[in-house]
N, C-alpha and C positions, 0 to 999 in steps of 0.2 A: 504493500500500500504506500502511496505517495501523494502528497499535496504540494502544489507549487503556487505561491502567491506572485503575482506580477508586481515586482518591486517598483516599476516605473509609475504604477497607479497608487502606491502606498503613500498618499499625501492626506493630511488631516482635512476633512470636509469633502474629499473625493470618494469615488467608488473604487474598491479594491477588486480587481479581477483575479480569479483563481481557478485552478483545475485540480482534480483528484482522481485517483484510480486505485483499484484493488478492492472494491466493494462487490457484494453479490449483485448480479443482474436484477434490476427492478427494485432494489433495496432503497428505502428512504434514508437519506443522509442529511444530517444537520451540520451547518458551519457555525462555529462559535468563536468569537474574538475575545481574548483575555478573560475567560471564564464568565462571559455574559455581558461584556461591554456593548457588543452588537452581535446579532445572530441572523441567520438566513436559513430557511427551510420549512418544511422538508423538501429536499430535492430528490428526484428519482434517478437512481443510477441507470445508465444505459445498458445495452446488451453485453458490453464488455466490462461492466462494472465501473464506468467512468462518470464523473460529474463535472460540471462547470458552473460557475456562478459569479455574481457581482455583488459584493457586500458594501453597503454605504458605511464609510468611516465617519464617526462623529466629528464635528467641527472642533470640539474641545479635547480631542484625544491628544495626550501629551506626546511630543516628539520622542523618539527612542525605539527600543526594541519591543515588539509585541508578538503575540502568538495567535495563529489561526489553527483551530482544531476541527477536523471533520470526524463525525461519529456516525457509523452505520447502525441503524435501529435493529435490524434482524441479526446480523452477524456479530455485532459488538466490536467491529473493527474500528480502531481509532488511530488517526495519524495527525501529526501536527508539524508546523513549520514556524520558526521564529524569523522575523524580518523587520527591517527598520522602517519606521514611519517618520516622515518629515512634515514640518509645518509649512503650508503654502503661504505665499505672500499675502493673499487675500485673507487668510486666517489670522495672520499676525496683525494686520490692520484692523480686522474685526475685533480682536482681543483688546487692543488699545482703546477702541471706541467703547467696548463693553465695560471696561474699567471706569471710564469717565461716566457712563450711564449709571453704573452701580453707585458711584460717589454721589450723584445727584439724587438717586432714589432712596438713599439711606435716611435722610430726614423724613421723607414721606412715609417710609415703612415704620419708622419709630412713632410717628404721629398716629398711624393706623393702629399699631399695637397698643399705644396708650389709650386710644378711644375704645378699643375692644375690651381692654382691662376695666375701664370705667363703666362700660355698659354691663359687664359681667358683675362687678361689685355692686352696682345699683340694683340689678336684678336679684342678687343674693340678699341684699338688705331688704328689699320689698317682700321677698318670700319669707324671711324671718319675721318681719313685722306682721304679715298676714297670718302666719301660723300662731303667733302670740295672741292676736286678737280673736282667733277662732278657737283657741284652746278652752275646753269646758272646765269650769271650776269644780274641784272635788266636793263631794257631798259634805255638808257640815261646815264648810269654809265660806265666809262671807267676804 
């Protein structure tokens, strides 16, 4: 069994092309990147036990070495390949824009969190007051 990732397409935010062989004919095969970061399948192995696919790589995948694993459902055949992923120029630009957006969104998220906490506390206070008002008085107590 062999899996081959097309290293030229291994760029963050792009689609990774790959092929595999060594599976049972007609077997369902799953492709998994880094234990679940991305997945594709089930694919059906051809008459010679081969599969081919295109797996979208997340835009925020860190550059470096990653692993693609193919798993056959019926045979239990597993094969993997480690390959380098690089950050594309558009991904780098998007990351710097995202950081600026996150800095602007921080005060808004804190405001939302504070309002949600205030609504929760007010609801809790009203519930406690309502329970206290509706509590029956014990017999013999005035």
